[in-house]
N, C-alpha and C positions, 0 to 999 in steps of 0.2 A: 690515154692522155699521157704525153711525154714532153720533154723539152722545156721551153720557156713557160708554157702554161702550167705545167706541173710545178715548176720552181715558184711561180707566182702563188699558186695555191698553198704550197708548203710555207712560204714566207708569211702569208696571211694567217695561217694556222699557228705558226710560232708566235706571231705578234699577239694574237687573241689569247693564246695559252698564257703568255706572260701577263696580259691584262687580267685574266681570270685569277691568277695567283696573287696579283697585287690587290684585287678586290677582296679576295678571301682574307688577306692579311690586314687590310686597312678599313674595310667597311664596318660601320657601327652595327650594333645588334638590331636585328630586324624583327619587329612585331612578335609573332608567335614563336619565333626562334627561342626567345628567352623562356616562353611558357614550357616548351619541350625540355629546355635545360632544367627547369624546376622539376619536371617529371623525373629526370635523371637523378635529382637530389633526394627523391622519395621513391626508392626502388619498389616495384610492384610487378605482379604477373602481367597486368595490362592496365589500361587507363580509360578514362571516360570518353574522350574524343576519338582516339585511334588505338590501334594495336601498339605493342611496346618496343619494337626493334630500335627505332631511332632514339627513344629515351634510354634504353639499355646502353647503347653506344655512347651517348652523351654522359651518362653516369660513369661508365668505365673510363672515358677520357678525363673527366674531372677528377676521378680518384687517382689517376696516374700523373696528371699534369697540373692539377689545381684549378682554381676558379679564375679563369681568364679567357680572353678572346681566342688564344691559341688552342686551348682545350675545346672550346666551342666549335671552332672551324676545322680542327684536324680531321674528324670523321668525314666532313664534307669534302675536304681536299682529297682524302684517300678514295672515296667513292667516285669523285671526279676522274681521278687517274684510272680507276677500275673501269669506268665507262669507256674511256679511250681504248683500253685493252680489249674490252668486249667487242667494240666496233672493228678493231684490227683483226681479231680472231674470226669474226663473221666475214670480213672482206677476204681473208685468206681462204676461208671455206668456200666462198663463192667461186674462187678460182679464176681461171682464164689468164691471158697474158697481161691484162691490165688491172689485176687485183689491187696493185699499189695505187693506181689512179682512182679506183673505186674507193679505197680507204681514205685517201686524202680529201676527195670531194665530199665524202660522207662526214668526215671530221669537220670540214669547213661548214657544212650544213648544220652540224651539231652546234657549232659556235655561233652561227649567225641566225639561229632560230630563237627568238627571245624567250620562249617557254623553257627551252633547255638551258639557256643562260641563267634564267631565274632559279630553276629548281636545283642547279648545281652550285648555287652561290650561298645558300643559307641552310642552317641546321633544321630544316623542316622534314617531315616524314617522306616527302617526295624524293629527296636525294637518295635515300636507301631503296625506296620503291623503284626508281629508275634503274639503278645498278642491278638489283636483283632481277628485274624484268629483262634487261639486256642479256644477262648471262643465261637466264632461262630460255630466252629466244635462241641464243647461240646453240645450246645443247639440243633443244627441240629441232632446230634447223638441221643440225648434223643428223639427227635420227630420221627425220622425214625426208631429207635429201637422199640419204642412203636408200630408203624405201622407194622413193621416186625413181631411183636409178636401178631398181631391181634387186637390191639386197634386203636383208631382214631388218637392218637397223640395229645398232648396238644397244643392248639393255642398259649399259652404263650411261649412255647419253640420255635415255629416257628417264632414268632415275635421277640423274643430275639436273635435268630440266625441271623435274618435279620438286627437287630440293630447293632450287632457286625460286620456283613458283611459291613454295611454302614461305620462304624468306620475304618475298614480295608481299604476300598477304599478311605477314607479321608487321609489315610497314604500313599498309593501308588496305582497307577492306576491298576497294575497287579492283585490286589485283585479281580478284576472282574472275573478272571478265576474261582474262587470258585463259584461265582454266576452262571456262564455258566455251570460248572460241575453239580451243583445241578439241574439246569433247564433241562439238558439232562437226568439226572438220573430220574427225575420225568416223562419226556416225554416217556421214554422207559421202566420204571419199576414201576411207580406208577401213571399211567395216570388218575386214578379216582380223584387224588388230584387236577388236573387241573380244575375240575368243581366246586371247592370250593373257595368261595370268599376270605377266609383267606390267601390262597397262593398268590393271586394278591395283597392283602393288604400288605403282607410281602415284596413282590417285590417292591411295591410302596414306602414303608418305606425306604428300602435300597437306592433306587434311589433318593428319596426326600432329603436324607441327603447330597447329592452331590450338593445341591443348591449353597453353597458358591463358589465351583469350577466352576460351570456353569456360575454364575454371573461374576466372575473374568475373565473368558475366553471371555465372551460376550463383556466385556468392554476393552479387550486388543487384539481384533481381533483374538481370539482363539490361543493366543501365546503359552500356555502350551501344548495344544493338538497338535498344529503344530510341536512343538519341539519334543514331544514324538513320533509322527507318522512319522516325516520327518527329523527334524533338527539334531537329535542325530545319525542318520543313514547315514553313508558316503559311503556305498557300500563296495565291496570287490574286491581285485585284482584277487583272485582266488576263485573258488566256495567253497572250504573247509577252507578258511582262518578264517571263523567265527566258524566253528565246532571244530577245534583243540583247541582253547583257552577254549571253553565251556567244552570239555571233560577233559582237564587238570584241570580246576577248580573243576569239579566233583570229580576227582581222589584225589585232594589235600584237598578239603574242605568238601566233603562227605566221602571220603575214599573208596577204592575198595571193602572193606569187606561188604559193604551194598548193592552192586549192585545186587547180587543174591536175598537177601531178598526183595529188592524193586521190582524186577521183579515178585516175587511170590505174593507180595501184589497187584500188578497191574493186574495180570491175573489169579491167583489161585482162587478156590472156597472160598467164604467168610467163615471164622471161627467165625466171630462175627456178629450176626444179626444187621442190620441197618447201616453198614459202606459202603454200596454201593455208596452213594453220595460222600464220601471221595475218593474212588477209581476213580470215574468219574472225580472229580476235579484234581486228580493226573495225570490222562491220558491227560485231556484237556490242562492243564498248560504245561506239558512236551512236548506234540506234538507241541504246539504253540511256545515254546521257541526253540525247535530244528529246526522248520521251519524257525524261525527268524534268526537262526544262519547261514542259507544258503544265507542270504541277507546282514548281517551286523555283526560287532563285538558284541558278545553276552556274557554277564557276568553270571557266575554260580548262583549268588544269585537272579537273575531275576526269577528263578523258585522256589522261597521260598514257594509259594502257594502249590506246589506239596509236598515239604518236610514237611511242616506243616501238610498237610492232612494225610501223612503216619505216622508221628511221634508217635501219641498216640497208634497206633495199630501194629507197626512194630515188636515188640519183639515176637509177636505170630508167625511171619514168619521167625524169625532170627534163622534158623537152617542151618547147624550144629552149636552148641554152640561155637566151637572154633573160628568162625567168630566174635562172640561177644567179645571173649577174645582178639583177634587181634585189634578190634576196640578200646577196652579200653586201650590197651597198647600204640598203636600209637596215638590215639586221646588224651589220657591223657598226653602223652609226648608233643604233639603239644600245648595243653592248657597251660602247664608250660612254653614252649618256647615262646608262644605268650605273656603271662603275663610278662615274663622277658624282652622281646623285646620292649614292649611299656611302661614298668614301671621303669626299672633299666638301661639297656643298650642294644643297638641293638645286636641281635644275627643273624640277616639276613645279616650282613656285612661279606662276605666271600671273602677272597683274594682281598680286596679292592673294591668289588662290594657292593653297597648300594642301597636300594630302597627309593624313594622319600617319601612314606607314613611313613616309620619309621624315616627317617631323619628329617622330619618336626615336629616330636613329641618333639625333643630336641632343646635346645639352644636359647630360646627366651628372657631370662632375660637381657643379655648384650645388644642386639639390641634394646630392649624396653627402657633401661636406656639411651642409646646413642640417641635415638629418642627424649626422654624427654629433654635432654640437648640441642639438635639441635633446638628443638621447642622454647626454651627460648632464643636462640641466633639469630634466623632468623625470619623474618616476613613471616609466612607460611600461605598460603591460604587453603591448604588441604594436606592430607596424602594419599598415594596411593601405590599400588603394580601392578605388571605386569599381574596378573592372579587372578581370583576370589578365588582360594584356598589359595594362599599366602596372599592375602588381608584380608581374614577372619581370618587366623591364626595370622597375624600381629595385626589385630583389637582386637582379644581376648587378646593378650599379653598386648596391650596398654589400654585395657578397653575403647575403643573408637568406638562408633557406626557409626561414620562418615567417617572412612577409606573407600576408594573406590578402585575398580578395573579398570584398563585402558586397559584391554584385548580387542582386536578388535571383538572377537566373543561375541555374545549376551549372557548375563547371568542376574541373578536377580539384580545385581548392576545397570543395565541400568534403572531400575524403581525407583532408589533412587538418582542417580547422574545426575545433569544437567550440562554438560560440558560448555555450553555457559555462565552460571552464574559464572564460574571460569576462564574465559578468562583473560590472562595476569598475573595470580597469580603464585607465587612460591609454590613448593610442596616438601615434603620429600617423596622419592621414595624407596621402599624396593625391592631388587633384590637378587636372590640367584642362586646357581648352577643349580637348577632344572627349574627355571623360569627366564632366563637371560634377560638382557637389550637388546632388539632387536631394529632394525632400525625403526620399526613402532612406538614404544614407544618413542624412542629418538627424532623423528621428531615432536613430540607433544610439545617440549620445545625448547626455544632458546639455552640454555646451560644445560648440565648435568654433575655435578662434584661429585666425590665420597667423602663422609665425613668420613666413617668408614667401617671397614671390620672385620668380626669375623668368624674364622673357628669353626665349630661344630665337636666335637670329641667324640668317644666312651670312656668308662672307660679304654680301652686298648690303647687309644691314636690314633686310626685310624680316619682320617678325613672323615666325611660323608656329609658335606655340607659347603658352604661358604656363609655367609650372608653379604650383602653390603647395606649401606645406602647412598643415593645420595641426593644432593640438586639440584633440577630441577627448573630452572628459566624460567619465561615467557611461561605459558601454552597456547598452541594453539589448541583449540578444533578440528579444521579441519586439523591439521598438519599431 
């Protein structure tokens, strides 16, 4: 690709790059993003829901730059830039006269695929997962491409691939699918490598990097592993109740125009030497996630390993080209809509319907000010919310690491909050439309009285949330 078409692709990439930076700087705090920020304020070897890498980075950022949006988003911005670097390195490694065209098309695909747009926008573990995966893929690609071309492959590349695989698994557990995919590829396609010590040293390196997670689980009766394997899976009423949301997520966040190219990537003869390991990881992760969807509600981004494995190579299989054009048109429009939705005003509010994730981005200044006033007027033992999500968002708005969640279901707050130590104390309690004051929470106090109420509205005046602040007296831990 050259000439006017290359210039058009480059212009689109620059525009979307600028839009991404604007969203990172302007978007309000997104749902669980604040939860992981709170993890960073309570340093630990690991955590209940996920491994610790994202929380460690957020904690480091906050210690360097303070409690603000800049510190929250700086790690995300840096990994976003690193993603682009990884795609550039892989494109150069693919080689050929048109490696620059391959890079720019891949970069545009990266921008206009909503899944990648979302995971590079917020401080969720997926942003560190994606970056570590792409660099792991880069080094493993170097290694296996050399072997496909008749060389031995550099041990350095094998070990660096394992290093980044270890970092990916320190981000989210599902990164292990990349390791399983590589192992199966070696078993069936490069068995001679199994007799070489360096393969086992690389595997040992990736596994040894999980030591903080292992130690944390050993000291908490395997809390995180039990949660991942059992606690978050509640079963299904009907066999396909988990499949339908997964398919819908793929159609919305991957878009249907990539389904055919993804299928060709998975089963067609390789056009690029050395990418068999990536194909293997794509298949392993996808089959595992689809199988899981028959047992529990399964989210589309759980298969990020497969999508990261395909991304650097997919433009080779993206035929006919009109599919790419449709991906750019629809994906680009969604990127603009998502940026407006989280930075300026909700666009997901349609005929009075609003989603909680968007609603929680807005409206925290008034409730934070009211809380500061109430705190000065009453003798408060602690500040709480009815759910870990709203507790974290409220805490971020207040800049208070000691805000807690009173949700009955276990979460990370249970490792920080000792209910018995607060028996009899009065509390300020945050409640909203999405996480209301239920009887379970009300029974934990002698009295609960509302102090303030604030509607949250769009620029057009539509109400998307109602925030309430309560004075809750006489905390009863066993209530």
